[in-house]
C-alpha positions as CSV (number, residue, x, y, z in Angstrom):
1,X,65.2,42.5,28.8
2,X,64.0,46.1,28.4
3,X,60.3,46.2,28.5
4,X,58.0,49.2,28.0
5,X,57.5,49.7,31.7
6,X,61.2,50.0,32.4
7,X,61.7,52.3,29.5
8,X,59.1,54.6,30.9
9,X,60.5,54.7,34.4
10,X,59.7,57.8,36.5
11,X,61.9,60.9,35.9
12,X,62.8,63.8,38.1
13,X,61.9,66.0,35.2
14,X,58.3,67.3,35.1
15,X,56.4,70.1,33.5
16,X,53.2,71.8,34.6
17,X,50.5,72.9,32.2
18,X,51.9,76.5,32.6
19,X,55.4,75.2,31.8
20,X,54.2,73.6,28.6
21,X,52.4,76.7,27.5
22,X,55.5,78.8,28.3
23,X,57.6,76.6,26.2
24,X,55.2,77.0,23.3
25,X,55.5,80.8,23.7
26,X,59.3,80.6,23.8
27,X,59.4,78.9,20.3
28,X,56.7,81.3,19.1
29,X,54.2,78.5,18.3
30,X,51.0,80.1,17.2
31,X,47.6,78.9,16.1
32,X,48.5,79.7,12.5
33,X,51.6,77.5,12.8
34,X,49.5,74.6,14.1
35,X,47.1,75.0,11.2
36,X,50.1,74.8,8.7
37,X,51.5,71.8,10.5
38,X,48.2,69.9,10.2
39,X,48.5,70.0,6.4
40,X,51.8,68.1,6.6
41,X,50.2,65.0,8.2
42,X,50.0,62.9,5.0
43,X,53.5,63.9,3.9
44,X,55.2,62.9,7.1
45,X,53.0,59.8,8.0
46,X,53.6,58.2,4.6
47,X,57.4,58.3,5.1
48,X,57.4,57.7,8.9
49,X,59.2,54.4,8.7
50,X,61.8,55.7,6.3
51,X,62.5,58.7,8.6
52,X,62.8,56.5,11.6
53,X,65.3,54.1,10.0
54,X,67.3,57.0,8.6
55,X,67.4,58.7,12.0
56,X,68.9,55.6,13.7
57,X,71.1,54.8,10.8
58,X,72.7,58.2,11.1
59,X,73.1,57.7,14.9
60,X,74.7,54.3,14.3
61,X,77.2,55.8,11.8
62,X,78.2,58.4,14.4
63,X,79.3,55.5,16.6
64,X,78.4,57.4,19.8
65,X,75.5,55.2,21.1
66,X,77.0,51.6,21.2
67,X,74.7,50.6,24.1
68,X,71.6,51.4,22.1
69,X,72.7,49.4,19.1
70,X,74.1,46.6,21.1
71,X,70.7,45.7,22.5
72,X,67.9,44.7,20.1
73,X,65.2,45.2,22.6
74,X,66.3,48.8,23.4
75,X,66.7,49.6,19.7
76,X,63.3,48.2,18.8
77,X,61.7,50.2,21.6
78,X,63.5,53.3,20.6
79,X,62.3,52.9,17.0
80,X,58.8,52.3,18.1
81,X,58.8,55.5,20.2
82,X,60.4,57.5,17.4
83,X,57.8,56.4,14.9
84,X,55.2,57.3,17.5
85,X,56.8,60.7,17.8
86,X,56.8,61.3,14.1
87,X,53.1,60.5,13.9
88,X,52.3,62.9,16.8
89,X,54.5,65.6,15.3
90,X,52.0,66.5,12.7
91,X,48.8,65.7,14.6
92,X,48.9,69.4,15.7
93,X,48.0,68.6,19.4
94,X,50.9,69.5,21.7
95,X,49.4,68.8,25.1
96,X,50.6,66.9,28.2
97,X,50.3,63.5,26.5
98,X,52.5,64.7,23.7
99,X,55.1,66.0,26.2
100,X,55.0,62.7,28.1
101,X,55.8,60.8,24.9
102,X,58.9,63.0,24.5
103,X,59.9,62.4,28.1
104,X,59.6,58.6,27.7
105,X,61.7,58.7,24.6
106,X,64.4,60.8,26.3
107,X,64.5,58.4,29.3
108,X,65.1,55.6,26.9
109,X,67.9,57.5,25.3
110,X,69.4,58.3,28.7
111,X,69.3,54.6,29.7
112,X,71.2,53.7,26.6
113,X,73.8,56.4,27.2
114,X,73.0,58.5,24.2
115,X,75.0,61.8,24.3
116,X,73.3,65.1,23.7
117,X,75.6,66.0,20.9
118,X,74.8,62.8,19.0
119,X,71.1,63.3,19.5
120,X,71.3,66.8,18.2
121,X,73.2,65.7,15.1
122,X,70.7,63.0,14.3
123,X,67.7,65.3,14.9
124,X,69.2,67.9,12.6
125,X,69.6,65.2,10.0
126,X,66.0,64.2,10.4
127,X,64.9,67.8,10.0
128,X,66.8,68.1,6.8
129,X,65.0,65.0,5.4
130,X,61.6,66.4,6.5
131,X,62.4,69.8,4.9
132,X,63.4,68.2,1.6
133,X,60.2,66.2,1.4
134,X,58.0,69.2,2.4
135,X,59.5,71.4,-0.2
136,X,59.1,68.7,-2.9
137,X,55.6,67.4,-2.0
138,X,53.8,70.2,-0.2
139,X,51.1,71.9,-2.2
140,X,50.8,75.7,-2.8
141,X,54.3,76.5,-4.1
142,X,57.7,76.9,-2.6
143,X,56.8,79.9,-0.4
144,X,53.9,78.1,1.3
145,X,56.0,75.0,1.7
146,X,58.8,76.9,3.3
147,X,56.3,78.5,5.8
148,X,55.0,75.1,6.7
149,X,58.5,73.8,7.3
150,X,59.3,76.8,9.5
151,X,56.1,76.1,11.6
152,X,57.1,72.4,11.9
153,X,60.6,73.5,13.0
154,X,59.1,75.4,15.9
155,X,57.6,72.2,17.2
156,X,60.9,70.4,16.6
157,X,62.7,73.0,18.8
158,X,59.9,72.5,21.4
159,X,60.7,68.8,21.4
160,X,64.5,69.3,21.5
161,X,64.1,71.5,24.6
162,X,62.2,68.8,26.4
163,X,64.5,65.9,25.4
164,X,67.7,67.8,26.3
165,X,66.3,68.8,29.6
166,X,65.4,65.2,30.4
167,X,68.9,64.0,29.4
168,X,70.5,66.6,31.6
169,X,68.2,65.9,34.5
170,X,68.9,62.2,34.3
171,X,72.7,62.8,34.1
172,X,72.5,65.0,37.2
173,X,70.5,62.3,39.0
174,X,73.2,59.7,38.0
175,X,76.0,62.0,39.2
176,X,74.1,62.5,42.5
177,X,73.6,58.8,43.0
178,X,77.3,58.2,42.3
179,X,78.3,60.8,44.8
180,X,76.0,59.3,47.4
181,X,77.6,55.9,46.8
182,X,81.1,57.3,47.0
183,X,80.2,59.0,50.3
184,X,78.8,55.8,51.7
185,X,81.9,53.9,50.7
186,X,84.3,56.5,52.0
187,X,82.7,56.7,55.5
188,X,81.6,53.2,56.4
189,X,80.4,52.6,60.0
190,X,81.6,49.1,61.0
191,X,80.7,47.0,64.0
192,X,83.9,45.6,65.5
193,X,82.2,43.8,68.4
194,X,79.1,44.2,70.5
195,X,78.8,47.8,71.6
196,X,81.8,48.9,69.6
197,X,81.8,50.7,66.2
198,X,84.7,51.9,64.1
199,X,84.5,54.8,61.7
200,X,87.5,55.2,59.4
201,X,87.5,58.5,57.5
202,X,89.7,58.9,54.4
203,X,90.1,61.9,52.1
204,X,88.9,65.4,52.2
205,X,86.2,66.4,54.7
206,X,83.8,69.1,53.7
207,X,80.7,70.3,55.4
208,X,78.4,68.1,53.3
209,X,80.4,65.0,53.9
210,X,80.7,65.8,57.6
211,X,76.9,66.1,57.9
212,X,76.5,62.8,56.1
213,X,79.0,61.2,58.4
214,X,77.0,62.4,61.4
215,X,73.7,61.1,60.1
216,X,75.2,57.7,59.3
217,X,77.0,57.4,62.6
218,X,73.9,58.3,64.7
219,X,71.8,55.7,62.8
220,X,74.5,53.1,63.3
221,X,74.7,53.9,67.1
222,X,70.9,53.4,67.4
223,X,70.8,50.2,65.2
224,X,73.7,48.5,67.0
225,X,73.1,50.0,70.5
226,X,76.8,51.0,70.5
227,X,78.4,52.4,73.6
228,X,81.8,53.2,72.1
229,X,82.8,54.6,68.7
230,X,86.4,54.8,67.5
231,X,86.6,57.5,64.8
232,X,89.9,57.2,62.9
233,X,91.0,60.3,60.9
234,X,94.4,59.1,60.0
235,X,93.5,59.5,56.3
236,X,92.3,63.1,56.7
237,X,94.9,65.6,55.6
238,X,93.2,68.8,56.7
239,X,90.1,70.2,58.3
240,X,88.7,73.7,58.4
241,X,86.7,75.5,61.2
242,X,83.3,74.3,59.9
243,X,84.3,70.7,59.7
244,X,86.1,70.8,63.1
245,X,82.9,72.2,64.7
246,X,80.9,69.6,63.0
247,X,83.1,66.8,64.4
248,X,82.6,68.4,67.9
249,X,78.8,68.4,67.3
250,X,79.0,64.7,66.2
251,X,80.8,63.7,69.4
252,X,78.2,65.6,71.5
253,X,75.2,64.1,69.6
254,X,76.7,60.6,70.0
255,X,77.1,61.3,73.8
256,X,73.4,62.2,74.0
257,X,72.6,58.8,72.5
258,X,74.7,57.1,75.2
259,X,77.8,56.5,73.1
260,X,81.4,57.7,73.7
261,X,83.5,58.7,70.7
262,X,87.3,58.3,70.7
263,X,89.1,60.2,67.9
264,X,92.3,58.6,66.7
265,X,95.0,59.3,64.2
266,X,95.2,63.1,64.6
267,X,98.1,64.2,62.4
268,X,100.5,66.9,63.5
269,X,99.1,69.3,60.9
270,X,95.4,68.7,61.9
271,X,96.2,68.9,65.6
272,X,98.0,72.3,65.1
273,X,95.1,73.5,62.9
274,X,92.5,72.6,65.6
275,X,94.5,74.4,68.2
276,X,94.9,77.5,66.0
277,X,91.2,77.4,65.3
278,X,90.5,77.5,69.0
279,X,88.4,74.3,68.9
280,X,87.5,73.1,72.5
281,X,88.9,69.6,72.7
282,X,88.6,69.3,76.4
283,X,85.6,66.9,76.3
284,X,86.9,64.8,73.4
285,X,88.9,61.6,74.0
286,X,91.8,61.2,71.6
287,X,94.6,58.7,71.1
288,X,97.6,58.7,68.9
289,X,96.6,55.9,66.6
290,X,93.9,53.4,65.8
291,X,95.4,50.6,67.9
292,X,95.5,52.8,70.9
293,X,91.9,53.9,70.4
294,X,90.6,50.3,70.1
295,X,92.5,49.2,73.2
296,X,91.1,52.2,75.1
297,X,87.5,51.5,73.8
298,X,87.8,47.8,74.8
299,X,89.1,48.7,78.2
300,X,86.1,51.1,78.8
301,X,83.7,48.3,77.6
302,X,85.3,45.9,80.1
303,X,87.1,43.6,77.7
304,X,90.4,42.2,78.6
305,X,92.8,41.1,75.8
306,X,95.2,38.3,76.9
307,X,98.0,37.0,74.8
308,X,98.9,33.3,74.9
309,X,102.4,32.3,73.9
310,X,103.0,28.7,72.9
311,X,106.3,27.2,72.0
312,X,106.5,25.0,68.9
313,X,105.4,21.5,69.7
314,X,104.3,22.5,73.2
315,X,100.8,22.8,74.4
316,X,99.9,25.1,77.2
317,X,97.8,23.6,80.0
318,X,94.6,25.4,80.9
């Protein structure tokens, strides 16, 4: 259930008072414009419900916001906020409270997956309906009515700028969260047994991912009181000098925390690249493959692996 609190969840997007005033300057919103807009209050408020229904009808016909129209609670909340927006549009007070209303509406759009292109199309359709009514019903002749509409249009562009910025900010936050999740999934630190961790690395290693790897590994060493770490890079096709040096630093940092790192799965290409880069591998333990690394780690931890062979139908005596 989408309640009002969830619809108004915090956003990374924020505007200071100076930012708000700057945006008014950008759209050239003057005191004279605000005076003209105030005369449109009755025209807009009387048809607010019709404008709201028409706005969402247009969006529905576009077919680009199925999540919004597939949830009655979300749609009802969006309509309520849109009606609230239309009322505030001609109140001629464009302060922080007004901006926060726009941000809350944009957050709801973002949660429902509304694309910027669809929003812009529906908003333009709404402006057309407002313009028609203003020209037909506004007093003072066509010239005065057109000037009032132009003034209202400035506020509309003020609103559009806020809503689009929020949609973009939320999309960037979603992408960042997805990237963090991918990084966590692609570099899992697993506890194999007491004192022994395994870190399989798959895919490209860049500087950012290498740093994340180091941070995760050191936290896992502390949390599990690990004395040995097997870092398997069989799935890494290539490394550059920055990543190679970062791996060296990771090994050194782990050693300072009382843990020894064994690197396994060095491919021929990676090995040759490390030699060509002049990376000092003298203090790093390496083995050809993961099995060899685990066997060496268990040996250093004092474990002995014994194989028992039992013939079918025969039980070995203790």
